N, C-alpha and C positions, 0 to 999 in steps of 0.2 A: 485779511487784506493788509494788515499792518506789517506783515513780514516781507512785503514787496520791497526789493532794493535795486531793481533795474527796470527802466521804462524804455520801450522801443516804440516810438511814436511817428506818426505821419506829420509832415510839416505844414499842414493847412492851419487856418485860424482855429478851426475846431480842435485839431490835434495839439497845437501849442497851448491854447487856453485850458484845455482839459488836462494836459500834462502839468501846467502850473498849479491847477487845483489839486491834483494828486500829490505833487511835490509839497504843497502846503500841508496837506493832510498827513503825509507819510514822513516828511523831513526832507529838506531841500538838497541834502548832500548825497542822495542816492544816485546811481548811474542813470544817464539819459543819453539816448542817441536818436537821431531822426533819419527816416528813409521814406520811400514810397513803396506801394505794393509791387511795383515792377523793378525795385532796386534792392529787395531783401537779399538777393544773391551776393550783394557787396558787403552785407553785415557779417562780421566774423565773430561769433560768440566765443571762440577759443581765446580771444584777447581780453575778455571780461575777467573781473575778479572771480574767484572760485565760488561755486555753489550759489549762483544768483537766483532769486525768486523773481520771475519776470512778469511784467504786465505789458500787454500790447495795447496801444491807444490809437484808435481811428484807423487801424491797419486792416485793410480788406485783403482777402485772398486775391492774388493776381488772376483775374478771370480770363486773361489771354493765355496764361501758362500756369495752371494750378499747381503743377509739379514743382514750380519754383518755390511756392509757399510751403508745400509739404516738405521740400528739402530743407528749407529754413528751420522748420519745426524739428526735423530730425537732427540738424546740426546743433541746435540749441540743446537738445537732450543729450546728444553724444558728447557735448562739451561739459556735461555735469550740471547743467542748469535745469530749472523747472518753470514752465509757463503756468502761472497760477491765476491769471486774469486776462480776459480778452474783452476790452472795453471798445467794442466796434459794432456799428449798426448796419453794415452793408448787406451781409448775407450769412445767416447762421448755418445754413446747410453746407455752404462751401467750407466754412470753418470746421464743421463736424467731420467733413471728408478729409481735411488736412490734418486735424488733430487725432482722429480716430475715436475720441471720446471727450466729453466735457466733465468727466468725473474729477472732482477736486478743485474745479474752477470757482473762485470767489465771485467773479463777474463773468457771465456767459454772454457771448455775442447774440445780437438779435437781428431780425430782418426788417429793414425800414419799409419795404414794399407791402408787408402784411401786418405791421404794427404801428403804434402811435409814436414810437421813439424814432427820431430821424437824425440823431447825431450822437457822437461819443459823449459829448457834454451832457446831453439829456439823459443818456443811459447812466452815467456816473451819478448825476443828481438824483435819479430815481432810486438808486441803491444806497448811496451814502449821504444823501442830502441832510438827513436829520443829525448826522455825526459831524458835518462840516460847519465851519464858521461862515459868516456872511460874505466875506471876500471870496472864499472858495465857491460858494453858491453863485456869486456874480460872475466868476470866471466860467463856470459851467453854462450859465445863461448866455454869456458872450460867445462861448464856443458853439452853442446851439444856433444862435442867430447867424454867426459866421458861416455855418454850414449851409444856410439858406441865402448866402450872399448879402446878408445884412451886416454891414460894418459900422453901424451908427452907435453901437455900444461903446462904453469907455475902453474896456480892455481889447475888444475885437478891433476897434478902429485903430488903436495904437499898433497892435501886432500886425494888422494888414499893411499899414503904411510902412512900418519898420522893415518888413521882409521884402517888399515888392521892388525896392531899388536894387537889390542884389538877391534875386530869387533863388539862386542855386547855393547860397551860403548858409549851410545848416548851423554854423557856429552862432549866427544871429538868433536862430530859433532856440538853441540851448540857452543863450544869454537871456532872451526874453522870458522863457518859461521859468528860469531860476529867479530872475528879477521880480516877476509878478507873483511868485510864490511867497515873496517877503515884503513887497512894496505895492502901493496903489498908483504911484505916479512915475512917469518915465524919468530916467536920469539923463545927463547931458549926452551920453553916447547914443541913447535911443532917440533923443530929440534930433540929433544930427542925422540919423538914418531917416527920420520922418522928413527932414528938410530936403534930403536927396529925392524923396518921393514927390515932394511938391514941384520939383523941376520936371519930373515925368508928367505930372498932371498939366503943367504948362505946355508940354509937348503935345498932349492930347488936344488942347485948344487949337494949336496950330494945324494939326492933322484934320480936325473936324472943319475948321474954317476953309481949308483948301480943297475939301471934298466936293463931289458932284452928285446931285440927285439925278439918277438915270430913269426915273419914272417907274411905275408899278410897285412902288415901295422898295426900290433898290437904290442903294447908295454905293459910291465908289471913291476910295481915297488911297493915299500912300503913306506908309510909315518908314519908308526907306531913309536911312540916315538919322532916324529918330529913335531914342530909347523910349519905349512905351510899355505899359502894363496891358497886354493884349486883352485879358479878361475884362478889366474895368472899361477899357476903351470900347470894346464891342458891346458891352452891356449898356453903355451910355447911348450908343447909336441905335440900339434895338428899341429905344423909347419912341423913335420916329420912323424906323424902317424895318421891313420884314427880312430883307436880304442885305447883308453888308459885304462888299468886296473890299478887301484890304491888301494892298501890295506891300510885301515885306521881304526880309532876307532871313535865310536860315543856313546853318552850316551843314554842308553836304560832305559826309565822310568819304564818299566815293571819288570826289574831285579834290578834296582837301581845301575847300574854300567856301565862302558864302555864296549862295545863289538866290536869285529872286524867285518868289512864288506869289501866287494870288490865292488868298483864302476867301472862300464863299461861305460866310457864316449865316445860319438861319436863326431867326428870332425864337427864343424859347417858347414852346407851345405850337409853333408852326409845324403842321403835319406834312413836312416835305423832307425826304431823304435825299440830300444833295449827292451823296456818293452813288446811290442807286440810279438817280437820274443821269448823272454824267457817264457812269459805266455803261448804262443801256444805250447811250448815244455814241459810245466808242471813244469818249474823252479820257485820257489817262489822268488819274487822280489818286490822292491819298487822303488819309484823315479818318473821319467818322461821319455818321449820318447828318449831324447838325453843323459840321464844318469840313468842307472838302477843299483840298489844296491842289492847284493846277499850275502848270508851267505858264509863263507869260505868253508864249506863242499860242497857247490853247485858250486864252482868256476869252476871246471874241466868240468862239464856238460854244464854250462853256456857258457864257452869259446868255446866249440865245436859247440854249437848252433849259437853263434854270428859269428864264423868263417865261418860256412856253409852259413849263410845269407849274409855275406860280399862277399863271393866268388860268390854267385848267383847274387848279385847286380852288380858286376863288370865283369860278364861273357859276 
């Protein structure tokens, strides 16, 4: 493992904190880049320094297009590099399909659905915990907590707040991973990023205060014109409601402008497939089972269908 000199990591709290632990273990000056499972096609291994020994951190196989990940593996190899570790807990079988073999890997991926390890941080800790110092172990524990949406840990809380005010900026993730590989406390730059997130949390208070209880455990509000952290805001509302309707804006490439949409979010654990319900009723929607997006003109019909399904579910 000590010969790893390039990390390709996912930008979640799990990915950032686990990367910081690895940087501390390996040496903070090794290469580091962040991506998502669905953006590995944008990673160009031909631009890396020669003969990199690569570790993948929290990077799952793109389950919507597995060929994208297989192609990434091929491009890494064709560029003269070697993948020597896959520190990922999502699905080992998918990785075996993408890699062809796990021969030579110092860390092999695992499947969280069939095992006790649920994060890349927990996987790294299980393998290298005895060789790492206390700070590295704490980073791994923060990574594991973060993967379960627990951001109350020291490192996890800082990383979560520091990235959320500019979620698409991977340079922040690189800075955070390298910083916490060597330090325990945030510097002035990171404190500034956290302050930006405090403004977002204040926006959440305004959105929640202006929302309406629609009955049957359904809440409706609007985030139009507000900068919000959608994941945190929805999680907050799920404490009191089973279905959260949130009006927001998204950029639509087809029209070249922002358009309004209504998100129907389902509380975690609620056995309701919003997409299936709406499609069965003939309502045009996008998203996934736990969060369906509809056009504003379809909101009334979608709400009626979701309310009926929710009533039947709890009858």
